[in-house]
C-alpha positions in Angstrom: 0.0 0.0 0.0 1.5 3.3 -1.0 1.4 6.0 1.7 2.1 9.3 0.0 4.6 11.4 1.8 4.0 15.1 1.1 7.1 17.2 0.3 7.6 20.2 2.6 7.8 23.5 0.7 11.2 24.1 -0.8 12.1 20.4 -0.8 14.3 19.0 -3.6 12.4 17.1 -6.3 13.2 13.4 -6.5 14.8 11.8 -9.5 12.1 9.4 -10.7 13.5 6.4 -12.5 10.1 4.6 -12.8 6.6 5.4 -11.8 5.4 1.8 -11.4 7.1 0.1 -9.7 8.2 3.2 -7.9 11.9 3.8 -8.0 13.3 7.2 -7.0 16.2 8.8 -5.4 17.2 12.3 -4.3 20.3 14.2 -5.4 23.2 13.3 -3.2 23.7 17.0 -2.5 20.4 17.0 -0.6 21.4 14.0 1.6 23.7 16.0 3.7 23.0 15.0 7.3 23.4 12.0 9.6 19.7 11.2 9.4 18.0 10.8 6.0 14.5 12.2 6.4 11.6 10.0 5.4 10.7 12.5 2.7 14.2 12.0 1.1 14.7 8.3 1.5 15.2 6.5 -1.8 12.6 4.0 -2.9 13.5 0.8 -4.6 10.8 -1.6 -5.7 10.8 -4.6 -8.0 7.0 -4.8 -8.1 4.0 -2.4 -7.5 3.0 -1.7 -3.9 0.6 -4.4 -2.7 -2.8 -3.7 -1.3 -2.7 -4.6 2.3 -5.7 -5.0 4.6 -4.2 -4.0 8.1 -6.9 -6.0 9.9 -6.2 -9.2 8.0 -2.4 -8.8 7.7 -0.2 -11.5 9.4 3.5 -12.2 9.6 3.9 -15.9 9.4 6.8 -18.0 10.5 6.8 -21.5 9.1 8.8 -24.1 7.3 11.5 -26.0 9.1 10.4 -24.9 12.6 8.9 -26.8 15.6 6.0 -24.3 16.0 4.3 -22.5 13.1 3.5 -18.9 14.2 1.4 -16.0 12.9 1.5 -12.4 14.3 -0.7 -9.4 13.8 1.1 -6.0 13.9 -0.2 -5.3 17.5 1.2 -8.7 18.6 4.6 -7.8 17.0 4.5 -4.4 18.7 3.8 -6.1 22.1 7.0 -8.2 21.8 10.4 -6.8 23.2 11.6 -4.1 20.9 15.1 -3.0 19.8 16.4 -0.2 17.7 19.5 0.4 15.6 20.9 2.8 13.2 21.5 1.4 9.8 22.6 2.6 6.4 20.7 1.1 3.5 22.3 1.2 0.0 20.8 -0.1 -3.2 23.2 -2.6 -4.8 22.7 -0.7 -8.0 23.7 2.7 -6.5 25.9 4.7 -8.9 25.1 2.3 -11.8 24.8 5.3 -14.1 28.5 6.1 -13.5 29.7 2.8 -14.9 31.2 2.4 -18.4 29.7 0.8 -20.2 26.4 1.3 -18.3 25.0 -2.1 -17.2 21.4 -3.1 -17.6 19.0 -2.0 -14.9 17.7 1.1 -13.2 20.2 4.0 -13.9 20.7 5.0 -10.3 22.9 8.0 -9.7 24.4 8.4 -6.2 21.2 8.9 -4.1 20.1 5.3 -3.6 21.4 5.5 0.0 19.9 6.4 3.3 20.6 6.3 7.0 17.9 6.0 9.7 17.1 4.6 13.1 14.9 1.5 12.7 12.9 -0.1 15.5 11.3 -3.5 15.8 11.5 -7.1 16.9 14.9 -8.9 16.8 14.7 -11.7 14.3 16.4 -14.1 16.7 13.6 -13.6 19.2 10.9 -14.6 16.7 13.0 -17.6 15.5 13.5 -18.8 19.1 9.7 -18.7 19.6 9.3 -20.9 16.4 12.3 -23.2 17.2 14.3 -23.7 13.9 14.7 -27.4 13.1 18.1 -29.2 12.6 17.7 -29.0 8.8 17.1 -25.2 8.7 19.8 -23.4 6.9 18.3 -20.1 5.7 15.5 -17.7 6.6 13.4 -16.8 3.6 11.5 -13.5 3.6 8.6 -13.4 1.2 7.0 -10.1 0.6 3.3 -9.3 -0.2 4.5 -7.6 -3.4 4.5 -9.8 -6.5 4.8 -9.4 -10.2 5.9 -10.9 -13.5 9.5 -12.0 -13.6 10.6 -10.6 -17.0 13.0 -13.5 -17.8 10.4 -16.3 -17.5 7.0 -14.5 -17.6 6.0 -16.2 -14.3 4.3 -14.4 -11.5 6.6 -14.4 -8.4 6.7 -12.7 -5.0 9.6 -10.6 -4.0 11.8 -12.8 -1.7 15.2 -12.7 -0.2 17.0 -15.0 2.3 19.5 -14.7 5.1 21.7 -17.5 6.5 20.1 -18.9 9.7 23.4 -18.3 11.7 23.3 -14.6 10.8 19.5 -14.3 11.5 20.1 -15.7 15.0 22.8 -13.0 15.6 22.4 -9.8 17.7 21.6 -7.4 14.9 18.9 -8.5 12.4 15.4 -7.2 13.2 12.1 -6.9 11.5 11.7 -3.1 11.3 8.2 -2.0 12.1 8.8 1.6 12.9 11.3 4.5 12.4 11.6 6.3 15.7 11.3 10.0 15.2 9.8 9.6 11.7 6.2 10.8 11.3 3.7 8.4 9.8 4.1 5.0 8.4 6.7 3.9 5.9 5.6 3.4 2.3 6.1 -0.3 2.6 3.9 -0.6 5.7 3.6 -2.7 7.8 7.3 -3.7 7.5 9.7 -1.3 5.8 
């Protein structure tokens, strides 16, 4: 679900690479502080924003676990919370500076942002579920989906993380940005 973020008067205009799926960045000269404001955070999407019914939305934990789990957003918010500062960089950042230019979105230098993120530590959720002995990776499957250009198949956006890393002290499911007004465009999990 796209949550429009109005630009304050005098704000720099984004560099829009695509309307749908939305892919935009801001000139690097306007990313000049420690905190990247929500209104200037780059947006990288492979597919269109999904329509999400907040009342019906659930985060499920399944697969090679001893206990299958499902959480509503209020249930996730009731769990112990942590926060951390993290810099996010699109792997294609500065693609437009390469010679010859590779295929893909022609990102300049603004597909980078730094923010404080808050949420539930991934290890806490995984401990509740109890990963089985055969578990190797944690697969994150998004609600956004679309046609994979190479095969013509409809697929969800998905990424994985090695289980050992997921059980470490850092990875969290970000459900809020402390100090940032409103919800992130990728609500409920940015």
